[in-house]
N, CA and C atoms as a LAMMPS dump frame, in Angstrom:
ITEM: TIMESTEP
0
ITEM: NUMBER OF ATOMS
285
ITEM: BOX BOUNDS ff ff ff
-5.0000000000000000e+02 5.0000000000000000e+02
-5.0000000000000000e+02 5.0000000000000000e+02
-5.0000000000000000e+02 5.0000000000000000e+02
ITEM: ATOMS id mol type element x y z
1 1 1 N -294.026 -421.955 291.954
2 1 2 C -294.393 -422.198 293.34
3 1 3 C -293.835 -421.114 294.251
4 2 1 N -292.666 -420.563 293.973
5 2 2 C -292.074 -419.542 294.812
6 2 3 C -292.896 -418.266 294.858
7 3 1 N -293.389 -417.822 293.717
8 3 2 C -294.187 -416.602 293.673
9 3 3 C -295.51 -416.786 294.405
10 4 1 N -296.115 -417.944 294.273
11 4 2 C -297.36 -418.227 294.971
12 4 3 C -297.152 -418.213 296.482
13 5 1 N -296.059 -418.792 296.933
14 5 2 C -295.779 -418.827 298.364
15 5 3 C -295.517 -417.416 298.89
16 6 1 N -294.807 -416.607 298.112
17 6 2 C -294.552 -415.224 298.508
18 6 3 C -295.866 -414.449 298.627
19 7 1 N -296.746 -414.648 297.659
20 7 2 C -298.057 -414 297.7
21 7 3 C -298.858 -414.469 298.918
22 8 1 N -298.838 -415.768 299.182
23 8 2 C -299.579 -416.326 300.321
24 8 3 C -299.037 -415.769 301.636
25 9 1 N -297.723 -415.665 301.757
26 9 2 C -297.121 -415.132 302.98
27 9 3 C -297.505 -413.67 303.179
28 10 1 N -297.47 -412.887 302.109
29 10 2 C -297.87 -411.482 302.209
30 10 3 C -299.326 -411.326 302.578
31 11 1 N -300.169 -412.128 301.968
32 11 2 C -301.598 -412.076 302.281
33 11 3 C -301.851 -412.518 303.718
34 12 1 N -301.129 -413.534 304.16
35 12 2 C -301.276 -414.001 305.543
36 12 3 C -300.852 -412.948 306.544
37 13 1 N -299.746 -412.258 306.251
38 13 2 C -299.264 -411.203 307.149
39 13 3 C -300.272 -410.063 307.222
40 14 1 N -300.718 -409.591 306.07
41 14 2 C -301.673 -408.482 306.035
42 14 3 C -302.998 -408.875 306.675
43 15 1 N -303.448 -410.084 306.383
44 15 2 C -304.709 -410.551 306.948
45 15 3 C -304.659 -410.676 308.46
46 16 1 N -303.547 -411.178 308.97
47 16 2 C -303.419 -411.342 310.417
48 16 3 C -303.405 -409.995 311.124
49 17 1 N -302.673 -409.035 310.581
50 17 2 C -302.609 -407.703 311.197
51 17 3 C -303.976 -407.024 311.141
52 18 1 N -304.68 -407.173 310.028
53 18 2 C -306.006 -406.555 309.89
54 18 3 C -307.043 -407.243 310.776
55 19 1 N -306.913 -408.553 310.948
56 19 2 C -307.919 -409.301 311.695
57 19 3 C -307.736 -409.213 313.213
58 20 1 N -306.537 -408.938 313.677
59 20 2 C -306.271 -408.953 315.122
60 20 3 C -307.205 -408.038 315.916
61 21 1 N -307.381 -406.767 315.55
62 21 2 C -308.303 -405.925 316.331
63 21 3 C -309.748 -406.411 316.287
64 22 1 N -310.144 -406.958 315.156
65 22 2 C -311.513 -407.475 315.023
66 22 3 C -311.708 -408.679 315.938
67 23 1 N -310.723 -409.556 315.974
68 23 2 C -310.81 -410.742 316.83
69 23 3 C -310.829 -410.333 318.296
70 24 1 N -309.981 -409.374 318.682
71 24 2 C -309.986 -408.904 320.073
72 24 3 C -311.359 -408.376 320.469
73 25 1 N -311.952 -407.556 319.625
74 25 2 C -313.274 -406.997 319.931
75 25 3 C -314.343 -408.082 319.955
76 26 1 N -314.225 -409.052 319.072
77 26 2 C -315.215 -410.126 319
78 26 3 C -315.24 -410.959 320.281
79 27 1 N -314.077 -411.22 320.869
80 27 2 C -314.047 -412.019 322.092
81 27 3 C -314.275 -411.179 323.341
82 28 1 N -314.382 -409.832 323.179
83 28 2 C -314.772 -409 324.299
84 28 3 C -313.752 -408.003 324.804
85 29 1 N -312.58 -407.918 324.19
86 29 2 C -311.585 -406.921 324.589
87 29 3 C -311.811 -405.667 323.742
88 30 1 N -312.64 -404.746 324.24
89 30 2 C -313.035 -403.58 323.459
90 30 3 C -312.356 -402.314 323.972
91 31 1 N -312.497 -401.232 323.215
92 31 2 C -311.917 -399.956 323.628
93 31 3 C -312.617 -399.392 324.859
94 32 1 N -313.822 -399.849 325.143
95 32 2 C -314.565 -399.395 326.325
96 32 3 C -314.332 -400.291 327.534
97 33 1 N -313.525 -401.319 327.383
98 33 2 C -313.275 -402.263 328.472
99 33 3 C -313.738 -403.653 328.084
100 34 1 N -313.711 -404.537 329.048
101 34 2 C -314.111 -405.918 328.782
102 34 3 C -315.635 -405.992 328.74
103 35 1 N -316.161 -406.586 327.665
104 35 2 C -317.609 -406.672 327.46
105 35 3 C -318.235 -407.682 328.431
106 36 1 N -319.352 -407.293 328.997
107 36 2 C -320.076 -408.135 329.947
108 36 3 C -320.539 -409.414 329.254
109 37 1 N -320.339 -410.563 329.926
110 37 2 C -320.813 -411.835 329.408
111 37 3 C -319.99 -412.416 328.268
112 38 1 N -318.854 -411.826 327.968
113 38 2 C -318.034 -412.276 326.842
114 38 3 C -317.001 -413.305 327.301
115 39 1 N -316.312 -413.86 326.318
116 39 2 C -315.206 -414.775 326.615
117 39 3 C -314.128 -414.038 327.409
118 40 1 N -313.898 -412.768 327.078
119 40 2 C -312.912 -411.969 327.807
120 40 3 C -313.31 -411.822 329.278
121 41 1 N -314.602 -411.67 329.535
122 41 2 C -315.072 -411.564 330.914
123 41 3 C -314.823 -412.867 331.672
124 42 1 N -314.998 -413.993 331.008
125 42 2 C -314.708 -415.289 331.634
126 42 3 C -313.224 -415.419 331.948
127 43 1 N -312.386 -414.975 330.989
128 43 2 C -310.944 -415.009 331.22
129 43 3 C -310.557 -414.12 332.4
130 44 1 N -311.153 -412.938 332.46
131 44 2 C -310.837 -412.009 333.541
132 44 3 C -311.27 -412.576 334.886
133 45 1 N -312.448 -413.186 334.933
134 45 2 C -312.941 -413.788 336.161
135 45 3 C -312.011 -414.895 336.645
136 46 1 N -311.597 -415.759 335.726
137 46 2 C -310.693 -416.851 336.099
138 46 3 C -309.354 -416.312 336.582
139 47 1 N -308.838 -415.275 335.92
140 47 2 C -307.561 -414.681 336.326
141 47 3 C -307.675 -414.041 337.7
142 48 1 N -308.803 -413.382 337.961
143 48 2 C -309.002 -412.738 339.26
144 48 3 C -309.097 -413.764 340.382
145 49 1 N -309.808 -414.842 340.141
146 49 2 C -309.915 -415.903 341.142
147 49 3 C -308.543 -416.518 341.414
148 50 1 N -307.791 -416.754 340.365
149 50 2 C -306.467 -417.367 340.517
150 50 3 C -305.478 -416.461 341.238
151 51 1 N -305.694 -415.139 341.147
152 51 2 C -304.761 -414.188 341.755
153 51 3 C -305.31 -413.54 343.022
154 52 1 N -306.298 -414.135 343.619
155 52 2 C -306.811 -413.614 344.879
156 52 3 C -307.659 -412.364 344.751
157 53 1 N -308.322 -412.167 343.624
158 53 2 C -309.251 -411.072 343.479
159 53 3 C -308.862 -409.993 342.495
160 54 1 N -307.668 -410.016 341.982
161 54 2 C -307.246 -409.001 341.021
162 54 3 C -306.578 -409.639 339.825
163 55 1 N -306.518 -408.896 338.749
164 55 2 C -305.835 -409.364 337.542
165 55 3 C -304.41 -408.824 337.586
166 56 1 N -303.448 -409.715 337.498
167 56 2 C -302.042 -409.318 337.591
168 56 3 C -301.612 -408.505 336.376
169 57 1 N -300.849 -407.453 336.634
170 57 2 C -300.285 -406.659 335.536
171 57 3 C -299.358 -407.551 334.715
172 58 1 N -299.443 -407.439 333.413
173 58 2 C -298.604 -408.25 332.539
174 58 3 C -299.171 -409.62 332.221
175 59 1 N -300.308 -409.959 332.821
176 59 2 C -300.926 -411.254 332.524
177 59 3 C -301.545 -411.209 331.13
178 60 1 N -301.913 -412.367 330.615
179 60 2 C -302.51 -412.439 329.287
180 60 3 C -303.757 -411.566 329.194
181 61 1 N -304.592 -411.597 330.215
182 61 2 C -305.813 -410.785 330.204
183 61 3 C -305.464 -409.3 330.16
184 62 1 N -304.486 -408.885 330.95
185 62 2 C -304.09 -407.475 330.979
186 62 3 C -303.514 -407.024 329.641
187 63 1 N -302.688 -407.872 329.041
188 63 2 C -302.073 -407.525 327.752
189 63 3 C -303.136 -407.435 326.658
190 64 1 N -304.049 -408.404 326.614
191 64 2 C -305.1 -408.384 325.595
192 64 3 C -306.041 -407.204 325.788
193 65 1 N -306.345 -406.856 327.046
194 65 2 C -307.211 -405.704 327.283
195 65 3 C -306.523 -404.413 326.86
196 66 1 N -305.24 -404.3 327.134
197 66 2 C -304.504 -403.106 326.699
198 66 3 C -304.515 -402.997 325.18
199 67 1 N -304.337 -404.122 324.507
200 67 2 C -304.364 -404.113 323.039
201 67 3 C -305.757 -403.773 322.52
202 68 1 N -306.787 -404.272 323.178
203 68 2 C -308.15 -403.963 322.763
204 68 3 C -308.512 -402.515 323.005
205 69 1 N -307.998 -401.944 324.09
206 69 2 C -308.344 -400.568 324.449
207 69 3 C -307.538 -399.541 323.669
208 70 1 N -306.237 -399.766 323.538
209 70 2 C -305.361 -398.752 322.947
210 70 3 C -304.867 -399.114 321.56
211 71 1 N -305.173 -400.305 321.102
212 71 2 C -304.647 -400.745 319.814
213 71 3 C -303.391 -401.58 320.016
214 72 1 N -303.005 -402.234 318.974
215 72 2 C -301.854 -403.133 319.046
216 72 3 C -300.596 -402.339 318.69
217 73 1 N -299.572 -402.349 319.56
218 73 2 C -298.332 -401.623 319.277
219 73 3 C -297.647 -402.139 318.004
220 74 1 N -296.813 -401.308 317.419
221 74 2 C -296.146 -401.658 316.157
222 74 3 C -295.34 -402.943 316.292
223 75 1 N -294.626 -403.107 317.391
224 75 2 C -293.82 -404.327 317.572
225 75 3 C -294.707 -405.566 317.604
226 76 1 N -295.851 -405.454 318.261
227 76 2 C -296.776 -406.594 318.305
228 76 3 C -297.402 -406.83 316.939
229 77 1 N -297.66 -405.751 316.181
230 77 2 C -298.178 -405.917 314.823
231 77 3 C -297.17 -406.671 313.967
232 78 1 N -295.891 -406.383 314.153
233 78 2 C -294.858 -407.098 313.4
234 78 3 C -294.863 -408.582 313.753
235 79 1 N -295.021 -408.885 315.039
236 79 2 C -295.058 -410.285 315.463
237 79 3 C -296.29 -410.994 314.91
238 80 1 N -297.432 -410.318 314.959
239 80 2 C -298.664 -410.903 314.416
240 80 3 C -298.523 -411.121 312.91
241 81 1 N -297.958 -410.137 312.222
242 81 2 C -297.746 -410.264 310.779
243 81 3 C -296.804 -411.393 310.429
244 82 1 N -295.718 -411.521 311.191
245 82 2 C -294.76 -412.6 310.939
246 82 3 C -295.403 -413.964 311.17
247 83 1 N -296.216 -414.058 312.208
248 83 2 C -296.914 -415.318 312.472
249 83 3 C -297.889 -415.64 311.349
250 84 1 N -298.645 -414.635 310.916
251 84 2 C -299.581 -414.84 309.809
252 84 3 C -298.867 -415.249 308.534
253 85 1 N -297.718 -414.626 308.272
254 85 2 C -296.941 -414.986 307.084
255 85 3 C -296.427 -416.414 307.177
256 86 1 N -295.969 -416.794 308.343
257 86 2 C -295.474 -418.159 308.536
258 86 3 C -296.554 -419.208 308.348
259 87 1 N -297.713 -418.951 308.934
260 87 2 C -298.843 -419.885 308.797
261 87 3 C -299.252 -419.993 307.328
262 88 1 N -299.344 -418.853 306.654
263 88 2 C -299.738 -418.873 305.236
264 88 3 C -298.701 -419.587 304.38
265 89 1 N -297.415 -419.409 304.688
266 89 2 C -296.371 -420.091 303.933
267 89 3 C -296.461 -421.614 304.114
268 90 1 N -296.688 -422.029 305.347
269 90 2 C -296.828 -423.47 305.604
270 90 3 C -298.042 -424.022 304.878
271 91 1 N -299.144 -423.294 304.928
272 91 2 C -300.33 -423.738 304.197
273 91 3 C -300.075 -423.762 302.703
274 92 1 N -299.286 -422.805 302.199
275 92 2 C -298.919 -422.793 300.781
276 92 3 C -298.125 -424.021 300.386
277 93 1 N -297.283 -424.489 301.297
278 93 2 C -296.505 -425.702 301.025
279 93 3 C -297.417 -426.915 301.024
280 94 1 N -298.344 -426.965 301.965
281 94 2 C -299.22 -428.127 302.09
282 94 3 C -300.258 -428.218 300.973
283 95 1 N -300.608 -427.084 300.397
284 95 2 C -301.662 -427.085 299.384
285 95 3 C -301.111 -427.31 298.033
């Protein structure tokens, strides 16, 4: 069981890091900006309304757009990988 869990955690970490840019682009956070009519555009609209017409620096929308445009920084990749490994390990225990 230990080796299987280790394998699952590694696969979860690698899968999460590989999938993050794809998921960002799929919901509309692209390298060219926020895609028209996407979920990201809805998030941006709601954030702008809540902040009086602009998107606040450091907000979730701003951070996700930066990641979609410039890529995910190494520190964030480590966090995404650790989360993926944790989820996979828990699923390994449950299965």
